PDB file of N, CA, C and O in Angstrom:
ATOM      1  N   MET A   1       0.806  -1.269  -0.012  1.00  0.00           N
ATOM      2  CA  MET A   1      -0.020  -0.027  -0.027  1.00  0.00           C
ATOM      3  C   MET A   1       0.917   1.257   0.035  1.00  0.00           C
ATOM      4  O   MET A   1       0.616   2.261  -0.611  1.00  0.00           O
ATOM      5  N   SER A   2       1.989   1.207   0.778  1.00  0.00           N
ATOM      6  CA  SER A   2       2.849   2.419   0.794  1.00  0.00           C
ATOM      7  C   SER A   2       3.555   2.581  -0.588  1.00  0.00           C
ATOM      8  O   SER A   2       3.914   3.705  -0.940  1.00  0.00           O
ATOM      9  N   GLY A   3       3.744   1.594  -1.305  1.00  0.00           N
ATOM     10  CA  GLY A   3       4.354   1.762  -2.664  1.00  0.00           C
ATOM     11  C   GLY A   3       3.445   2.473  -3.624  1.00  0.00           C
ATOM     12  O   GLY A   3       3.924   3.195  -4.498  1.00  0.00           O
ATOM     13  N   LEU A   4       2.129   2.293  -3.492  1.00  0.00           N
ATOM     14  CA  LEU A   4       1.150   2.935  -4.366  1.00  0.00           C
ATOM     15  C   LEU A   4       1.080   4.391  -3.881  1.00  0.00           C
ATOM     16  O   LEU A   4       0.960   5.261  -4.743  1.00  0.00           O
ATOM     17  N   ARG A   5       1.141   4.734  -2.619  1.00  0.00           N
ATOM     18  CA  ARG A   5       1.152   6.086  -2.191  1.00  0.00           C
ATOM     19  C   ARG A   5       2.322   6.840  -2.645  1.00  0.00           C
ATOM     20  O   ARG A   5       2.221   8.004  -3.032  1.00  0.00           O
ATOM     21  N   THR A   6       3.516   6.153  -2.602  1.00  0.00           N
ATOM     22  CA  THR A   6       4.778   6.767  -3.069  1.00  0.00           C
ATOM     23  C   THR A   6       4.651   7.052  -4.564  1.00  0.00           C
ATOM     24  O   THR A   6       5.082   8.126  -4.984  1.00  0.00           O
ATOM     25  N   LEU A   7       4.102   6.188  -5.386  1.00  0.00           N
ATOM     26  CA  LEU A   7       4.031   6.270  -6.843  1.00  0.00           C
ATOM     27  C   LEU A   7       3.052   7.566  -7.057  1.00  0.00           C
ATOM     28  O   LEU A   7       3.360   8.495  -7.804  1.00  0.00           O
ATOM     29  N   ARG A   8       1.941   7.517  -6.374  1.00  0.00           N
ATOM     30  CA  ARG A   8       0.942   8.659  -6.605  1.00  0.00           C
ATOM     31  C   ARG A   8       1.616  10.002  -6.231  1.00  0.00           C
ATOM     32  O   ARG A   8       1.518  11.000  -6.946  1.00  0.00           O
ATOM     33  N   ARG A   9       2.298   9.965  -5.080  1.00  0.00           N
ATOM     34  CA  ARG A   9       2.993  11.235  -4.695  1.00  0.00           C
ATOM     35  C   ARG A   9       3.977  11.689  -5.774  1.00  0.00           C
ATOM     36  O   ARG A   9       4.015  12.867  -6.130  1.00  0.00           O
ATOM     37  N   ARG A  10       4.729  10.798  -6.265  1.00  0.00           N
ATOM     38  CA  ARG A  10       5.734  11.204  -7.297  1.00  0.00           C
ATOM     39  C   ARG A  10       5.131  11.610  -8.531  1.00  0.00           C
ATOM     40  O   ARG A  10       5.640  12.542  -9.155  1.00  0.00           O
ATOM     41  N   LEU A  11       4.013  10.974  -9.002  1.00  0.00           N
ATOM     42  CA  LEU A  11       3.233  11.382 -10.130  1.00  0.00           C
ATOM     43  C   LEU A  11       2.693  12.745  -9.908  1.00  0.00           C
ATOM     44  O   LEU A  11       2.806  13.591 -10.795  1.00  0.00           O
ATOM     45  N   TRP A  12       2.095  13.018  -8.746  1.00  0.00           N
ATOM     46  CA  TRP A  12       1.513  14.327  -8.438  1.00  0.00           C
ATOM     47  C   TRP A  12       2.629  15.472  -8.437  1.00  0.00           C
ATOM     48  O   TRP A  12       2.403  16.558  -8.970  1.00  0.00           O
ATOM     49  N   GLN A  13       3.739  15.203  -7.865  1.00  0.00           N
ATOM     50  CA  GLN A  13       4.811  16.159  -7.888  1.00  0.00           C
ATOM     51  C   GLN A  13       5.365  16.364  -9.315  1.00  0.00           C
ATOM     52  O   GLN A  13       5.749  17.485  -9.650  1.00  0.00           O
ATOM     53  N   GLY A  14       5.413  15.411 -10.092  1.00  0.00           N
ATOM     54  CA  GLY A  14       5.756  15.582 -11.545  1.00  0.00           C
ATOM     55  C   GLY A  14       4.760  16.400 -12.256  1.00  0.00           C
ATOM     56  O   GLY A  14       5.107  17.290 -13.033  1.00  0.00           O
ATOM     57  N   TRP A  15       3.486  16.110 -11.998  1.00  0.00           N
ATOM     58  CA  TRP A  15       2.460  16.800 -12.663  1.00  0.00           C
ATOM     59  C   TRP A  15       2.520  18.317 -12.306  1.00  0.00           C
ATOM     60  O   TRP A  15       2.352  19.144 -13.202  1.00  0.00           O
ATOM     61  N   LEU A  16       2.754  18.700 -11.031  1.00  0.00           N
ATOM     62  CA  LEU A  16       2.766  20.027 -10.530  1.00  0.00           C
ATOM     63  C   LEU A  16       3.975  20.788 -11.229  1.00  0.00           C
ATOM     64  O   LEU A  16       3.856  21.933 -11.666  1.00  0.00           O
ATOM     65  N   ALA A  17       5.129  20.062 -11.295  1.00  0.00           N
ATOM     66  CA  ALA A  17       6.287  20.689 -11.925  1.00  0.00           C
ATOM     67  C   ALA A  17       5.928  20.982 -13.427  1.00  0.00           C
ATOM     68  O   ALA A  17       6.211  22.082 -13.901  1.00  0.00           O
ATOM     69  N   LEU A  18       5.347  20.075 -14.137  1.00  0.00           N
ATOM     70  CA  LEU A  18       5.063  20.228 -15.547  1.00  0.00           C
ATOM     71  C   LEU A  18       3.985  21.308 -15.711  1.00  0.00           C
ATOM     72  O   LEU A  18       4.089  22.098 -16.649  1.00  0.00           O
ATOM     73  N   ALA A  19       2.930  21.393 -14.832  1.00  0.00           N
ATOM     74  CA  ALA A  19       1.973  22.441 -14.941  1.00  0.00           C
ATOM     75  C   ALA A  19       2.596  23.793 -14.612  1.00  0.00           C
ATOM     76  O   ALA A  19       2.245  24.792 -15.240  1.00  0.00           O
ATOM     77  N   ALA A  20       3.471  23.850 -13.688  1.00  0.00           N
ATOM     78  CA  ALA A  20       4.142  25.160 -13.399  1.00  0.00           C
ATOM     79  C   ALA A  20       4.958  25.633 -14.636  1.00  0.00           C
ATOM     80  O   ALA A  20       4.988  26.824 -14.946  1.00  0.00           O
ATOM     81  N   ARG A  21       5.553  24.766 -15.267  1.00  0.00           N
ATOM     82  CA  ARG A  21       6.341  25.198 -16.522  1.00  0.00           C
ATOM     83  C   ARG A  21       5.358  25.638 -17.618  1.00  0.00           C
ATOM     84  O   ARG A  21       5.597  26.663 -18.257  1.00  0.00           O
ATOM     85  N   PHE A  22       4.311  24.935 -17.850  1.00  0.00           N
ATOM     86  CA  PHE A  22       3.334  25.299 -18.812  1.00  0.00           C
ATOM     87  C   PHE A  22       2.764  26.679 -18.482  1.00  0.00           C
ATOM     88  O   PHE A  22       2.573  27.492 -19.386  1.00  0.00           O
ATOM     89  N   GLY A  23       2.493  26.954 -17.221  1.00  0.00           N
ATOM     90  CA  GLY A  23       1.948  28.171 -16.805  1.00  0.00           C
ATOM     91  C   GLY A  23       2.909  29.329 -17.051  1.00  0.00           C
ATOM     92  O   GLY A  23       2.448  30.398 -17.452  1.00  0.00           O
ATOM     93  N   GLU A  24       4.230  29.181 -16.835  1.00  0.00           N
ATOM     94  CA  GLU A  24       5.214  30.176 -17.142  1.00  0.00           C
ATOM     95  C   GLU A  24       5.240  30.498 -18.689  1.00  0.00           C
ATOM     96  O   GLU A  24       5.269  31.663 -19.086  1.00  0.00           O
ATOM     97  N   VAL A  25       5.229  29.433 -19.530  1.00  0.00           N
ATOM     98  CA  VAL A  25       5.270  29.644 -20.878  1.00  0.00           C
ATOM     99  C   VAL A  25       3.936  30.338 -21.355  1.00  0.00           C
ATOM    100  O   VAL A  25       4.007  31.240 -22.189  1.00  0.00           O
ATOM    101  N   GLN A  26       2.750  29.945 -20.852  1.00  0.00           N
ATOM    102  CA  GLN A  26       1.546  30.513 -21.152  1.00  0.00           C
ATOM    103  C   GLN A  26       1.482  32.003 -20.871  1.00  0.00           C
ATOM    104  O   GLN A  26       0.995  32.815 -21.659  1.00  0.00           O
ATOM    105  N   THR A  27       2.026  32.313 -19.653  1.00  0.00           N
ATOM    106  CA  THR A  27       1.975  33.726 -19.202  1.00  0.00           C
ATOM    107  C   THR A  27       2.846  34.581 -20.189  1.00  0.00           C
ATOM    108  O   THR A  27       2.466  35.703 -20.523  1.00  0.00           O
ATOM    109  N   LEU A  28       4.018  34.040 -20.650  1.00  0.00           N
ATOM    110  CA  LEU A  28       4.873  34.859 -21.526  1.00  0.00           C
ATOM    111  C   LEU A  28       4.215  35.007 -22.848  1.00  0.00           C
ATOM    112  O   LEU A  28       4.329  36.072 -23.455  1.00  0.00           O
ATOM    113  N   VAL A  29       3.502  33.972 -23.361  1.00  0.00           N
ATOM    114  CA  VAL A  29       2.801  34.041 -24.714  1.00  0.00           C
ATOM    115  C   VAL A  29       1.657  35.034 -24.538  1.00  0.00           C
ATOM    116  O   VAL A  29       1.505  35.903 -25.396  1.00  0.00           O
ATOM    117  N   VAL A  30       0.871  34.967 -23.524  1.00  0.00           N
ATOM    118  CA  VAL A  30      -0.326  35.979 -23.455  1.00  0.00           C
ATOM    119  C   VAL A  30       0.191  37.346 -23.290  1.00  0.00           C
ATOM    120  O   VAL A  30      -0.307  38.235 -23.981  1.00  0.00           O
ATOM    121  N   LEU A  31       1.124  37.619 -22.461  1.00  0.00           N
ATOM    122  CA  LEU A  31       1.706  38.956 -22.236  1.00  0.00           C
ATOM    123  C   LEU A  31       2.342  39.509 -23.516  1.00  0.00           C
ATOM    124  O   LEU A  31       2.281  40.708 -23.790  1.00  0.00           O
ATOM    125  N   GLY A  32       2.957  38.599 -24.298  1.00  0.00           N
ATOM    126  CA  GLY A  32       3.487  38.995 -25.620  1.00  0.00           C
ATOM    127  C   GLY A  32       2.448  39.385 -26.599  1.00  0.00           C
ATOM    128  O   GLY A  32       2.589  40.367 -27.327  1.00  0.00           O
ATOM    129  N   PHE A  33       1.337  38.571 -26.620  1.00  0.00           N
ATOM    130  CA  PHE A  33       0.279  38.993 -27.481  1.00  0.00           C
ATOM    131  C   PHE A  33      -0.378  40.345 -27.149  1.00  0.00           C
ATOM    132  O   PHE A  33      -0.685  41.162 -28.016  1.00  0.00           O
ATOM    133  N   VAL A  34      -0.572  40.520 -25.819  1.00  0.00           N
ATOM    134  CA  VAL A  34      -1.194  41.766 -25.303  1.00  0.00           C
ATOM    135  C   VAL A  34      -0.297  42.960 -25.691  1.00  0.00           C
ATOM    136  O   VAL A  34      -0.780  43.997 -26.147  1.00  0.00           O
ATOM    137  N   TYR A  35       0.992  42.783 -25.501  1.00  0.00           N
ATOM    138  CA  TYR A  35       1.889  43.900 -25.801  1.00  0.00           C
ATOM    139  C   TYR A  35       1.952  44.225 -27.281  1.00  0.00           C
ATOM    140  O   TYR A  35       1.990  45.386 -27.691  1.00  0.00           O
ATOM    141  N   ALA A  36       1.963  43.152 -28.073  1.00  0.00           N
ATOM    142  CA  ALA A  36       2.075  43.260 -29.550  1.00  0.00           C
ATOM    143  C   ALA A  36       0.805  43.740 -30.176  1.00  0.00           C
ATOM    144  O   ALA A  36       0.883  44.494 -31.147  1.00  0.00           O
ATOM    145  N   PHE A  37      -0.378  43.364 -29.699  1.00  0.00           N
ATOM    146  CA  PHE A  37      -1.691  43.576 -30.365  1.00  0.00           C
ATOM    147  C   PHE A  37      -2.524  44.620 -29.700  1.00  0.00           C
ATOM    148  O   PHE A  37      -3.547  45.034 -30.245  1.00  0.00           O
ATOM    149  N   VAL A  38      -2.096  45.088 -28.469  1.00  0.00           N
ATOM    150  CA  VAL A  38      -2.915  46.076 -27.826  1.00  0.00           C
ATOM    151  C   VAL A  38      -2.098  47.307 -27.644  1.00  0.00           C
ATOM    152  O   VAL A  38      -2.453  48.338 -28.215  1.00  0.00           O
ATOM    153  N   PHE A  39      -0.941  47.284 -26.830  1.00  0.00           N
ATOM    154  CA  PHE A  39      -0.164  48.343 -26.534  1.00  0.00           C
ATOM    155  C   PHE A  39       0.570  48.986 -27.772  1.00  0.00           C
ATOM    156  O   PHE A  39       0.704  50.200 -27.930  1.00  0.00           O
ATOM    157  N   GLY A  40       1.015  48.036 -28.603  1.00  0.00           N
ATOM    158  CA  GLY A  40       1.675  48.512 -29.736  1.00  0.00           C
ATOM    159  C   GLY A  40       0.858  49.341 -30.766  1.00  0.00           C
ATOM    160  O   GLY A  40       1.320  50.400 -31.190  1.00  0.00           O
ATOM    161  N   PRO A  41      -0.355  48.871 -31.175  1.00  0.00           N
ATOM    162  CA  PRO A  41      -1.149  49.620 -32.067  1.00  0.00           C
ATOM    163  C   PRO A  41      -1.636  51.004 -31.353  1.00  0.00           C
ATOM    164  O   PRO A  41      -1.685  52.061 -31.982  1.00  0.00           O
ATOM    165  N   VAL A  42      -1.958  50.904 -30.101  1.00  0.00           N
ATOM    166  CA  VAL A  42      -2.335  52.204 -29.405  1.00  0.00           C
ATOM    167  C   VAL A  42      -1.116  53.164 -29.458  1.00  0.00           C
ATOM    168  O   VAL A  42      -1.295  54.328 -29.816  1.00  0.00           O
ATOM    169  N   ALA A  43       0.060  52.736 -29.129  1.00  0.00           N
ATOM    170  CA  ALA A  43       1.171  53.617 -29.157  1.00  0.00           C
ATOM    171  C   ALA A  43       1.376  54.234 -30.584  1.00  0.00           C
ATOM    172  O   ALA A  43       1.712  55.408 -30.740  1.00  0.00           O
ATOM    173  N   VAL A  44       1.152  53.367 -31.603  1.00  0.00           N
ATOM    174  CA  VAL A  44       1.380  53.890 -32.987  1.00  0.00           C
ATOM    175  C   VAL A  44       0.335  54.922 -33.329  1.00  0.00           C
ATOM    176  O   VAL A  44       0.644  55.954 -33.925  1.00  0.00           O
ATOM    177  N   VAL A  45      -0.973  54.637 -32.934  1.00  0.00           N
ATOM    178  CA  VAL A  45      -2.052  55.576 -33.286  1.00  0.00           C
ATOM    179  C   VAL A  45      -1.823  56.870 -32.485  1.00  0.00           C
ATOM    180  O   VAL A  45      -1.972  57.943 -33.070  1.00  0.00           O
ATOM    181  N   THR A  46      -1.488  56.845 -31.250  1.00  0.00           N
ATOM    182  CA  THR A  46      -1.303  58.088 -30.530  1.00  0.00           C
ATOM    183  C   THR A  46      -0.186  58.881 -31.008  1.00  0.00           C
ATOM    184  O   THR A  46      -0.226  60.112 -31.004  1.00  0.00           O
ATOM    185  N   GLN A  47       0.874  58.169 -31.445  1.00  0.00           N
ATOM    186  CA  GLN A  47       2.097  58.851 -32.004  1.00  0.00           C
ATOM    187  C   GLN A  47       1.733  59.542 -33.288  1.00  0.00           C
ATOM    188  O   GLN A  47       2.131  60.681 -33.529  1.00  0.00           O
ATOM    189  N   LEU A  48       0.950  58.828 -34.143  1.00  0.00           N
ATOM    190  CA  LEU A  48       0.549  59.418 -35.518  1.00  0.00           C
ATOM    191  C   LEU A  48      -0.470  60.562 -35.288  1.00  0.00           C
ATOM    192  O   LEU A  48      -0.517  61.524 -36.054  1.00  0.00           O
ATOM    193  N   ALA A  49      -1.266  60.434 -34.235  1.00  0.00           N
ATOM    194  CA  ALA A  49      -2.249  61.531 -33.987  1.00  0.00           C
ATOM    195  C   ALA A  49      -1.663  62.691 -33.314  1.00  0.00           C
ATOM    196  O   ALA A  49      -2.315  63.732 -33.244  1.00  0.00           O
ATOM    197  N   GLY A  50      -0.394  62.597 -32.773  1.00  0.00           N
ATOM    198  CA  GLY A  50       0.279  63.671 -32.137  1.00  0.00           C
ATOM    199  C   GLY A  50      -0.222  63.994 -30.741  1.00  0.00           C
ATOM    200  O   GLY A  50      -0.076  65.113 -30.249  1.00  0.00           O
ATOM    201  N   ARG A  51      -0.839  62.948 -30.090  1.00  0.00           N
ATOM    202  CA  ARG A  51      -1.264  63.173 -28.766  1.00  0.00           C
ATOM    203  C   ARG A  51      -0.139  63.001 -27.748  1.00  0.00           C
ATOM    204  O   ARG A  51       0.743  62.158 -27.909  1.00  0.00           O
ATOM    205  N   ASP A  52      -0.193  63.834 -26.677  1.00  0.00           N
ATOM    206  CA  ASP A  52       0.832  63.794 -25.659  1.00  0.00           C
ATOM    207  C   ASP A  52       0.076  63.730 -24.331  1.00  0.00           C
ATOM    208  O   ASP A  52      -0.216  64.771 -23.741  1.00  0.00           O
ATOM    209  N   PHE A  53      -0.244  62.530 -23.855  1.00  0.00           N
ATOM    210  CA  PHE A  53      -0.982  62.351 -22.620  1.00  0.00           C
ATOM    211  C   PHE A  53      -0.196  62.723 -21.422  1.00  0.00           C
ATOM    212  O   PHE A  53      -0.821  63.017 -20.402  1.00  0.00           O
ATOM    213  N   LEU A  54       1.073  62.747 -21.418  1.00  0.00           N
ATOM    214  CA  LEU A  54       1.870  63.080 -20.259  1.00  0.00           C
ATOM    215  C   LEU A  54       2.418  64.466 -20.296  1.00  0.00           C
ATOM    216  O   LEU A  54       3.165  64.832 -19.388  1.00  0.00           O
ATOM    217  N   ASP A  55       2.086  65.309 -21.329  1.00  0.00           N
ATOM    218  CA  ASP A  55       2.552  66.630 -21.490  1.00  0.00           C
ATOM    219  C   ASP A  55       4.156  66.688 -21.481  1.00  0.00           C
ATOM    220  O   ASP A  55       4.790  67.534 -20.851  1.00  0.00           O
ATOM    221  N   LYS A  56       4.723  65.678 -22.259  1.00  0.00           N
ATOM    222  CA  LYS A  56       6.153  65.654 -22.275  1.00  0.00           C
ATOM    223  C   LYS A  56       6.778  66.672 -23.192  1.00  0.00           C
ATOM    224  O   LYS A  56       7.994  66.855 -23.148  1.00  0.00           O
ATOM    225  N   HIS A  57       5.963  67.383 -24.070  1.00  0.00           N
ATOM    226  CA  HIS A  57       6.481  68.269 -24.998  1.00  0.00           C
ATOM    227  C   HIS A  57       7.053  69.561 -24.166  1.00  0.00           C
ATOM    228  O   HIS A  57       7.904  70.283 -24.685  1.00  0.00           O
ATOM    229  N   ARG A  58       6.571  69.805 -22.915  1.00  0.00           N
ATOM    230  CA  ARG A  58       7.228  70.860 -22.173  1.00  0.00           C
ATOM    231  C   ARG A  58       8.480  70.500 -21.486  1.00  0.00           C
ATOM    232  O   ARG A  58       9.133  71.386 -20.934  1.00  0.00           O
ATOM    233  N   LEU A  59       8.861  69.295 -21.473  1.00  0.00           N
ATOM    234  CA  LEU A  59      10.061  68.929 -20.754  1.00  0.00           C
ATOM    235  C   LEU A  59      11.332  69.402 -21.513  1.00  0.00           C
ATOM    236  O   LEU A  59      12.400  69.523 -20.913  1.00  0.00           O
ATOM    237  N   GLY A  60      11.208  69.665 -22.823  1.00  0.00           N
ATOM    238  CA  GLY A  60      12.358  70.059 -23.570  1.00  0.00           C
ATOM    239  C   GLY A  60      12.662  71.548 -23.524  1.00  0.00           C
ATOM    240  O   GLY A  60      13.666  71.992 -24.081  1.00  0.00           O
ATOM    241  N   GLN A  61      11.776  72.353 -22.842  1.00  0.00           N
ATOM    242  CA  GLN A  61      11.956  73.764 -22.692  1.00  0.00           C
ATOM    243  C   GLN A  61      12.948  74.076 -21.557  1.00  0.00           C
ATOM    244  O   GLN A  61      13.071  73.307 -20.604  1.00  0.00           O
ATOM    245  N   PRO A  62      13.620  75.164 -21.668  1.00  0.00           N
ATOM    246  CA  PRO A  62      14.651  75.516 -20.588  1.00  0.00           C
ATOM    247  C   PRO A  62      13.955  75.847 -19.257  1.00  0.00           C
ATOM    248  O   PRO A  62      14.583  75.674 -18.213  1.00  0.00           O
ATOM    249  N   ASP A  63      12.789  76.278 -19.237  1.00  0.00           N
ATOM    250  CA  ASP A  63      12.152  76.650 -17.953  1.00  0.00           C
ATOM    251  C   ASP A  63      11.631  75.381 -17.287  1.00  0.00           C
ATOM    252  O   ASP A  63      11.746  74.303 -17.869  1.00  0.00           O
ATOM    253  N   SER A  64      11.075  75.473 -16.116  1.00  0.00           N
ATOM    254  CA  SER A  64      10.591  74.384 -15.405  1.00  0.00           C
ATOM    255  C   SER A  64       9.344  73.780 -15.896  1.00  0.00           C
ATOM    256  O   SER A  64       8.503  74.491 -16.447  1.00  0.00           O
ATOM    257  N   ALA A  65       9.163  72.492 -15.732  1.00  0.00           N
ATOM    258  CA  ALA A  65       7.980  71.779 -16.170  1.00  0.00           C
ATOM    259  C   ALA A  65       6.887  71.714 -15.050  1.00  0.00           C
ATOM    260  O   ALA A  65       5.856  71.057 -15.202  1.00  0.00           O
ATOM    261  N   TRP A  66       7.157  72.405 -13.955  1.00  0.00           N
ATOM    262  CA  TRP A  66       6.241  72.417 -12.807  1.00  0.00           C
ATOM    263  C   TRP A  66       4.936  72.980 -13.168  1.00  0.00           C
ATOM    264  O   TRP A  66       4.905  73.985 -13.877  1.00  0.00           O
ATOM    265  N   ARG A  67       3.827  72.415 -12.737  1.00  0.00           N
ATOM    266  CA  ARG A  67       2.451  72.904 -12.961  1.00  0.00           C
ATOM    267  C   ARG A  67       1.806  73.008 -11.628  1.00  0.00           C
ATOM    268  O   ARG A  67       1.945  72.115 -10.792  1.00  0.00           O
ATOM    269  N   ASP A  68       1.078  74.117 -11.400  1.00  0.00           N
ATOM    270  CA  ASP A  68       0.319  74.279 -10.118  1.00  0.00           C
ATOM    271  C   ASP A  68      -0.826  73.327 -10.212  1.00  0.00           C
ATOM    272  O   ASP A  68      -1.334  73.052 -11.299  1.00  0.00           O
ATOM    273  N   SER A  69      -1.236  72.822  -9.081  1.00  0.00           N
ATOM    274  CA  SER A  69      -2.286  71.856  -8.917  1.00  0.00           C
ATOM    275  C   SER A  69      -3.620  72.630  -9.132  1.00  0.00           C
ATOM    276  O   SER A  69      -3.754  73.802  -8.782  1.00  0.00           O
ATOM    277  N   ASP A  70      -4.611  71.887  -9.740  1.00  0.00           N
ATOM    278  CA  ASP A  70      -5.969  72.422  -9.810  1.00  0.00           C
ATOM    279  C   ASP A  70      -6.785  72.275  -8.607  1.00  0.00           C
ATOM    280  O   ASP A  70      -7.807  72.938  -8.429  1.00  0.00           O
ATOM    281  N   ALA A  71      -6.342  71.413  -7.785  1.00  0.00           N
ATOM    282  CA  ALA A  71      -7.115  71.044  -6.559  1.00  0.00           C
ATOM    283  C   ALA A  71      -6.958  72.220  -5.474  1.00  0.00           C
ATOM    284  O   ALA A  71      -5.899  72.835  -5.342  1.00  0.00           O
ATOM    285  N   ARG A  72      -7.969  72.445  -4.803  1.00  0.00           N
ATOM    286  CA  ARG A  72      -7.866  73.476  -3.728  1.00  0.00           C
ATOM    287  C   ARG A  72      -7.447  72.806  -2.543  1.00  0.00           C
ATOM    288  O   ARG A  72      -7.709  71.613  -2.389  1.00  0.00           O
ATOM    289  N   PRO A  73      -6.793  73.494  -1.653  1.00  0.00           N
ATOM    290  CA  PRO A  73      -6.316  72.936  -0.322  1.00  0.00           C
ATOM    291  C   PRO A  73      -7.553  72.429   0.473  1.00  0.00           C
ATOM    292  O   PRO A  73      -8.635  73.013   0.411  1.00  0.00           O
ATOM    293  N   PRO A  74      -7.338  71.283   1.243  1.00  0.00           N
ATOM    294  CA  PRO A  74      -8.474  70.806   1.944  1.00  0.00           C
ATOM    295  C   PRO A  74      -8.815  71.633   3.155  1.00  0.00           C
ATOM    296  O   PRO A  74      -7.908  72.246   3.718  1.00  0.00           O
ATOM    297  N   GLU A  75     -10.038  71.697   3.595  1.00  0.00           N
ATOM    298  CA  GLU A  75     -10.476  72.408   4.768  1.00  0.00           C
ATOM    299  C   GLU A  75     -10.075  71.593   5.972  1.00  0.00           C
ATOM    300  O   GLU A  75     -10.096  70.364   5.916  1.00  0.00           O
ATOM    301  N   LEU A  76      -9.694  72.271   7.104  1.00  0.00           N
ATOM    302  CA  LEU A  76      -9.250  71.552   8.246  1.00  0.00           C
ATOM    303  C   LEU A  76     -10.437  70.752   8.818  1.00  0.00           C
ATOM    304  O   LEU A  76     -10.183  69.635   9.270  1.00  0.00           O
ATOM    305  N   ASP A  77     -11.666  71.188   8.846  1.00  0.00           N
ATOM    306  CA  ASP A  77     -12.744  70.438   9.386  1.00  0.00           C
ATOM    307  C   ASP A  77     -13.004  69.147   8.571  1.00  0.00           C
ATOM    308  O   ASP A  77     -13.399  68.141   9.160  1.00  0.00           O
ATOM    309  N   ASN A  78     -12.806  69.146   7.304  1.00  0.00           N
ATOM    310  CA  ASN A  78     -12.945  67.978   6.467  1.00  0.00           C
ATOM    311  C   ASN A  78     -11.831  66.979   6.823  1.00  0.00           C
ATOM    312  O   ASN A  78     -12.070  65.771   6.809  1.00  0.00           O
ATOM    313  N   LEU A  79     -10.688  67.434   7.122  1.00  0.00           N
ATOM    314  CA  LEU A  79      -9.618  66.463   7.504  1.00  0.00           C
ATOM    315  C   LEU A  79      -9.888  65.759   8.811  1.00  0.00           C
ATOM    316  O   LEU A  79      -9.384  64.654   9.011  1.00  0.00           O
ATOM    317  N   LYS A  80     -10.652  66.335   9.706  1.00  0.00           N
ATOM    318  CA  LYS A  80     -10.801  65.761  10.998  1.00  0.00           C
ATOM    319  C   LYS A  80     -11.802  64.607  10.895  1.00  0.00           C
ATOM    320  O   LYS A  80     -11.768  63.705  11.733  1.00  0.00           O
ATOM    321  N   GLN A  81     -12.676  64.604   9.915  1.00  0.00           N
ATOM    322  CA  GLN A  81     -13.685  63.586   9.709  1.00  0.00           C
ATOM    323  C   GLN A  81     -13.337  62.810   8.451  1.00  0.00           C
ATOM    324  O   GLN A  81     -13.586  63.335   7.366  1.00  0.00           O
ATOM    325  N   PRO A  82     -12.822  61.692   8.499  1.00  0.00           N
ATOM    326  CA  PRO A  82     -12.473  60.884   7.302  1.00  0.00           C
ATOM    327  C   PRO A  82     -13.599  60.351   6.567  1.00  0.00           C
ATOM    328  O   PRO A  82     -13.463  60.121   5.365  1.00  0.00           O
ATOM    329  N   PHE A  83     -14.793  60.109   7.208  1.00  0.00           N
ATOM    330  CA  PHE A  83     -15.950  59.621   6.484  1.00  0.00           C
ATOM    331  C   PHE A  83     -17.153  60.489   6.563  1.00  0.00           C
ATOM    332  O   PHE A  83     -18.189  60.163   5.982  1.00  0.00           O
TER     333      PHE A  83
END
């Protein structure tokens, strides 16, 4: 009976090792497809459209790229009550 348990345990450990390797390969393939067929075309379209979502065009200027925040400072009473 213990020989059967040992065999089952070894088969299970082998299956887990094989499944882990398949999972690693599958992850790389899926991420590669997402990068190639989602992020790549979006980057090309935004580059061709001239969109600058991060306002990087201002970084090449000699002055500072600092922008003041649009948010107003929080009121002290609102900070005392988190909810």
